[in-house]
N, C-alpha and C positions, 0 to 999 in steps of 0.2 A: 503494500500500500504506500510505503515510503515513496518507491521510486515512480510510482503514479501518481505523487501529488494527491493522493487521496486522505481528506481529513478523518479522523477518528479519535475515540475516547473510549477506552476499554479498561476494564477493572482488571487489576491483578492481586494475586494474594499477597498479604501481608510480607509474608517471607520470601516472596521472588528474588532471587538475586539481580542485582543491576550492576553495572559497570562505571564508575564515575572517570571519563577521560582524564578529569584536570588532577586527579590524585591518583591515577593509576591502579586503583584498587576495587574490588568489588566487596559490595553490601549488600545487607538484606534491606529491602525496600522502606519497611517501617522504621529503620535508625534515621533516614533522611528524616523523617516528619516527628521525630522522638520528643521534640520542644513544643509540639503543638498541644493546646489544650482542649479536654473536650468540646466538641460542635465548633471548634474553630477550622478554618480553611485557609490554606496557602498552598502557593506551587513553589516548588523547589527550582532555584533561578537558575542553575545550571544545567547544561545538556546531559543527558547518561545514555547508556545505550543498555537495550533491552534484548535479548537474543540478537544481538549484534549490530541491530537496528539503532541509530540515533535518535531520540525523542525526549520528551518532557513529561516531568510528574508532577502532578498534582494531589493533594491529601487533604483528611478532615479524620480528627481522631473522632472514633464513637464511644458509646459506651463500654465500661470493661477493659478498656485498654485496645481495643480492635480498632482497625484504621480504614478507608476507603480511600484505595490508593487507585488513581486513573492515570493509564498513560496516553498522551497524546501527540499526534505529527506535528499539530502547530497550534497555536493560540490555547496556551493552558489556561488562561483566565477566564476562557469560556468553557472548559471543562466540565466544571460541576455543572453549570445549567444545562449543558448538550447532554450530558450522561442523565441528569434527572429527569430529560424528556425522552430519551432513549429508554430509561426504565420503565416509565409509563408506557410505552409501545410494548415491552416486554411483557409487563402485567397484563395488558389487555390478551397478547397471544396466549399466556398462561390461562386466563380468564375463558378462552375460546377453546381450548386443549384440554389439559388434564385436570384443572381444578374447577372447571365450569361445565361445559358442554359436551366435552370429548369429541369433538369434532374430526379427528384424525382416525377416530373408530370407523368412521364411513368407509364403504368400499365403492363410492362413487367414481366414475371413471368419464363418464359423460359430461363435459365441459359445461354447456348451458344448466344442467342440474345442479353440478358443484357450484356455480357461480350463484344460483339462488339459493342455497344451502347456507353458502357464506354470508350473503345478505340478510338472512333472516338470522341467522347466528348473530351477525354485529346489531342489527334492530335490538334484539333480545339482551345483548351484553349492556348495549346502551341502557335499555329499561332497566336492568339491574342495577347500574351505577346510579341513575337517577333515583331509583328507590331507597338504596342504600345510602346514600348522600342525604336523602331527606330523612331517613330513619335515624341516621348518626346524629342529624342537629337535633331530634326530640330527646332520645335515649343514645347517648355516645357509645361506643365500642369498648369495653373494658380494655383495658392496657395491663397486661401481664408485667411479672417481675422483671423482666428483662428490657422492658422500656417497648415493646411492639405491642401492637392490639392483637387482640385474640383473634381476631379474622378480619379481611379484608373489606373494604367498602364494598366492592363487587359480591362478594359472599354473603354479606349482609342482605344485601337486596335479593340476591337468588335463593336464599334460603327462606326470606319472606314472603317472596311472590309464590315459591314453590309451596309453601305452607298455606297460603291463601287459594290457591287452585286446587290443591288436595283436601282443603277442607272448606269447599263452598257453602256449606249450610253454618259454619261459624261464623258470627258477625265480625266485621272488619273493621280494624282502627284507623284504617288508611284506605282510599279507593286506590288500587295500584292501577288502574286501567286510566286514571288520569295523566300518569307521567307517559302514556303512548301517545297524548294529542299534542298536536304543536300549537293548540289556542289556549 
């Protein structure tokens, strides 16, 4: 990707070894961010080599001593925001696949049918997110001891919609169908 000038921001493990050309030594990536406080984000100001490719590193110290370390081809100051957007896309794929609609279990090969299925799953995903956001504003999702939510916004909405559809006789606290309307 470097040779073709393709911009990227990829996460690496904390203990991934990087080469510091200026000091002619190899260190674990997290050592470059050891002075960073929890929640603080910064980029390492010198170029390093990762797997023989010159690049930039940016990092944030997370809870319990973990780090979010991002490798970038260029523009390390944008790494955190670009990676956050990318992460949202990854979560969307996860919702469509393994932790939601299990779209990869289909054996469709006919492209028009597959396109219709993906479109329906996309609409259902947005529906789940909108319901999840609404519910989270009413009854926030519990936060576990490690600092993460017990379930995702998507999962919160999906579980609620499934519960409403499977228990149609039970009175609903919200009208889940209003979230499908554009008006």
